[in-house]
Structures are given as structure tokens and as C-alpha cells.
N, C-alpha and C positions, 0 to 999 in steps of 0.2 A: 584523312577521314575527319569530317566535321563532328565536333562534340554536340551531343543532344542539349538543346537549350529550352525545350518546352517544359514549363514548370510542373505540369501535371505528371508528365513522364518521369521527371526528376524526383518528384514527391514519392511516386511509386517505387523508384529505384532506392531511395533513401530508406523507406520503410522495409524493403526487402533486405537491405544491408543491415539494418538494426536487428532484423529477425535472424538472418543466417550468420552474420559475423559477430554480433554482440549478444545474441541469445536473449533479447528482450522478451518479456512475457506478452501474451496475447492482449491482455488488458492495457499494457503500456503502449503497444503498437496501435491499438484502437485510439487511445488518447492522443498520441502523436499525430496520427492521420487526421483526426478531427480538428486539432489545432491548426495544422498546416492547410487544411481545406478552408478553414475560416480565413486564413491569410489569402488564399487564392480567391475567395469570394470578394475580399477587399480589393484585390488587384483588378478583378473583372470590372468592378464599379469604377475604379480609378482610370483604367485604360479604355473602357468602352462606354463611358458616360451613362452608367446606370442601365444599359440594355439588359433585358431579361433573357437568360439562357436556361436551358434544361439543367436542373440541379445535378444530373449525373456527370461525374468528372470527365468522362470521355466526350461529352457534348459541349464542354466549355471551350471557348476560343483559345487559340494558341497564344500563350504569353511567354515571351522571351525573358529569361531571368536577367539577362544583361541589360534590359531596359529598366530594371529596378534600381533606383538610386537611393542615396541616404535619406533624402527628403521624403520619399514614398515610405521607406521603412519606418522613419520616425512618425509619419502620419498614421501608420497602422498602429504603432504602439500608443500614440496619443488617443486613438480611437478606443483602444482597450481600456485606457484610464477613464475615458468618458463613460464607458459602459460600467464602470464601477458605480456610477451614480444610479443607473438603472439599466438592467439587462431586460429588455422587453420580452424576449422569447421565454426567459425563465422566470420573469416577474420577480427577480431578486438581483441584488448587487453582486458584481464580481468582487471577490476579496483580493487583497494584495497578493496572497499566496497563489490564487488562480492566475492573476496577471503575470506574476513572476514565472509560473510554470510555462505559460504560453510564450513569453519572451525567451525562456531557456530553450524551448523546442525550435523556435525560429533561428536562434543563434547556433544551435547544433546543426541545423539544416544548412545554413550558409557556411559554416566551418567545413562541412562535408563537401559542398560545392567548390569551395576554394581549394581543398586538398585534391579534388579530382581535376582541377584546372578548368572547370566550367566557367567560373568567374575570375576576374583578374585580382580582385581584392575582397577580403571578408568585411562587407559593409557593417555587419552587426557587431564586430569586435569591440567597439567603443560604447555600445549601448549598455546602460546600467539597469539594475533591478530596483523595484520599489522596496522600501523598508518593510520587513515583515516582523510583526510583533511576536516575540517569543512567548509561547504559552506553556505553562507547566502541564505535563500529561496528567489526565485523570486516572486515578488508581484507587484501589480499595485498601483499607487498613487490614492488618492481619486478623483482627477480630471480625471484620466484615467478611473476609475470605472464609474463616471458620464457620460463620453463620450461614454463608452461602452453601458451602459443601454439606453442612448438617441439614439444611432445608431441602436440598434436592432429594435426599433420601436414598436408601439402598434397595427398595423394592424393585421387582422385575420391570414394572412400567416405566421406571426412571433409570434403568441401567444405562441406556444410551446417553441420556442427558448428563448423568453423573460422570460417565467416562469422558465425554467431550469436555465438560467443565474442568475435570481433574487434569486432563491432558493439556488444555489451554494454560492453566495456572502452573502446572508442574514443568512445562517445557518452554513456555513463552513463544510458541510458534504462531504463525499467522493463520488466518482463516483459510486462505487459499491453500496453504500447506497442509492443514488438518484434513480437509475434505478429499485430498488426493493421496493420503497415506494408504499404502497397500498392506495387506495382512502380513506379507513377508518382510515388511520394513520394521516390524516390531521384534525386538530381541529381549526375551524375558531372562536370559542367562545373565546379562549385565544391565538390564532395565534401560535400554536405549531405543531410540526410534530414528530411522533415517528419513530425512525430509528433503524435498526438492524446493529450494527457495528461489528468490528472484535471480534472473539471468541463468536459470537452469542449473544453479549451483547446489550441489548436495552437501549436507552436513549431518553429523551424528549428534543427537541431543539426548542427554540422560533424562529419566523421569523417576519420581519417587515411589516408595513402596505403596502408598495409598492410591496413586494413579495406577500402579500395576494391578492392584486388587480390583479397581473399578473396571479396567480394561478386560481382565479375565472374566469378571462377572458378565460384562456385556457380550463377550465372545460366545458365551453359552447361548445367548439369545440370537446372536448374529448367525450362528450355524443353522438355526431353525428358519430364520426369515430370508436367508440368502438363496431364494428360489431361482435367481438368475445367474448364480455361480459367479458373482463378481469377485475380483481380486482385491477390492478396496476394503479397508478396515471398517470404516463407518458407512452406514447406509440407512435409508429410511425403513420404517416398519413394513413397507411393502416390498422391500428387497431391491430398491432402486438407489442410484447414486444420490447423495445428499446435495441439495442446492444451498448455496451460500445464504440465501434469504431465509431458509428454514432455520439454519443454525443461528443467524442473527436474531431472529424472532424469539427463539427459545432462550438464548443467553440474555437478551433484553428483559424478558419476563422474569427470569430468576434474579438478575442483578437488581431490578427495580424493587424487589421485595426485601432487599437487605441494605440498600444505600440510597441516598438522596442526590447523588451526583447526576448531572444532566446527561452525560454521555454514558450509555450502557451497552456498548458494542463489545464483541469479543476482544477487540484491541485493548480494552480496559484491563482484561486479564493478562495480556502481554505486558502492559505498562506495570501492572502490579507485580508480576514476576521479576521484571528488571529492577524495579524500585526496592523490593524486599531483599533481593540479592545484594545490591549495593549498600543498603542500610545495614546489612549484617556483615559488611567488610569484604565482599567479593571483589576480586580484581576487575577493573573496568574492561580490560582487554579480553578477559575470559567471558564476561557478559556480552561483549561485542560479538564474539564468535558464536556464543549460544543463540543470540538473536539473529545471526546471519547478516549483520550490518557490514557494509563494505568499508565504511569510514568510521573512525573512532568518534568523530564530531557528532555523528548521528546518535551514538550511544550516550553522549554527554548530557543529553536532555534529561536523563534519569538521575543525574547527580544532584538534583535539587535536594534541599534539606527540608524535611517535613516539620511542621510546627511543633509536634510533640517531641521530636528528637532535639529540636532547637532549644526547647524549654529545659530538657534534661541536661544538655550541655551547659546552658547558662547556670542552672541550679548547682551543678557539680563544680563549675569552674570559677564563677564570680564570687569574690570574697564577701560581698554584701547580699548575696542571694538569699 
């Protein structure tokens, strides 16, 4: 039996493999597919001299993956670097991180093809990644967090906002995890919440007493607005599932009122959660598990030393301070 060599068919098989065997999230699958179809577009231009085809994948010409050589692969990556200068479609530059992600997707794809025996060698194995500048994560100080939680208030109109912000900071969970929490996932006996993280991996995360109070206050309102009988914990005032954009907009509004940092997304509260734990002596391996990170190296970005702590260490330790 001849192995399938049509790249479009193989892309679809690869995405299905990531979905079923690796439990990748829907957003990740969409991202992988988008990057791979960009590669296919490049191959169409390369093999068919710029002929115009229907943008639908099933209408693209048959491209045999065994006709792709190292020169073509390097040409595609060179094209990505060229788009760092100007990406016309998005009217902005590709960052090194974006280019690195696209290269990683292609490398994963060719590794998959090699393991399946579709190609004789993994052409992408020797391809390197662009250097990515390490940036410290944006986070709030403890005083800013206190000001934020005080400013949201405890009146009924703000019960949902208060609960969401308290849960973000008290647990460090992701936005996608928060909007999918079910009411049965909350355990008030031991103040924990069960969340479904990346790769469909479940974990149990504790939350503090203030977050517990905020959630209980919100649940009183939730029971009234839940006209659609949803099993989700958080919902809109109209009793519908919360959209991520709604939560981002709300968090940005409240964060902007207490801090001058540029990034004001829910992830800032996750960064603050991890930073404050580590600053107060928490074991990095425990923080890794709380955040749902697969690798410890991902958690290590939070081991930065903030300037205030650095000054205190210097003052207490240096003989001439």
C-alpha cells in the first residue's frame, strides 16, 4: 500500500493526530493549521510559478511532500524572516517569537512525517530558531493588587467582576480555564477549584478566603440570572456564557485604574499570582503545578527579582549600605 504523500491530506492527518493523540486545545489546533497552510501557500507559489488557485485547501494542487528539499524549506524560513520587516496583510512586523512558533510547527510536522515513514529523512531537524529576547512578565505589586480589589467594590452590581478578579489573583488560572469552570468544580469545604488546562489536563487549585467570600456573594446573583440553567460558574448578566473578550475588557478597565503598566490583560493577574508566591518563599515546583505548567523552565520566568526586593537585600547585606 502506497503511503499518502499529498501535503494537504497530511496536514489534516497531522492536525487530527494532535487533536486525538495529544489533546491539543482548539485554539492551538487552529494556530497550527494556519501556520501549516501558510507553508502550503508558499509551496504552491514555488512549484506552480505563482498560479492562482482557490484558497480552499481541497482545491489546491497536489503537492508531494517528497518533492520538498532542504533548499525549499530554508527558502520558506528565509521568507518568514523577510516578513519580519513588513507583514503586508497585518501591516505589522513578525516578531522573533512569531517566526520561532511557525518554525516549531513546521519542525513538528516533518518530525511526524518522518516517524510515519512518509519522508526518508527529517529535513527540518537541523533548522535553528531565531534568538528570542527574554522579557520579564508584567505584574502588579501587592499594594496595587490591594487597591484593585478595594476599587472593584462589594456591591451587587460588581459581584461578578469582584469574583472574577479575586479568582484570577487567588488561583493564577488562565482566562480560558476561568470561563469554563463549572459550578460543581467549586469545593467550599476545602476552598479548591478543579480546572481543565492545556492538553485537557485537570488540576486542583486552592483559593483564599477572600476569593471564597467573593464567589459566594456572586453565586447569590448567579442563581437569579441563570435563566438558561447553565452549569458554568461564571456567566453574563443575561445568563449566557461569558466570552473571553468580555472578561478581557472588564479586567483591562479595572487594571488601568490602579497601574501604569502597558499590559493590562487577565494574564497580568496570573503573573502577579506567581511572582508574589515566589517572592514569599514558595517552592518553584509547587508554583509550577499550581500554574499547570508542563516544564519547570516555563515557571522560571517568574524568578526575576523585583527592584524593591533587590534594594532590601542590598541594604540588609552590604556592609556599606
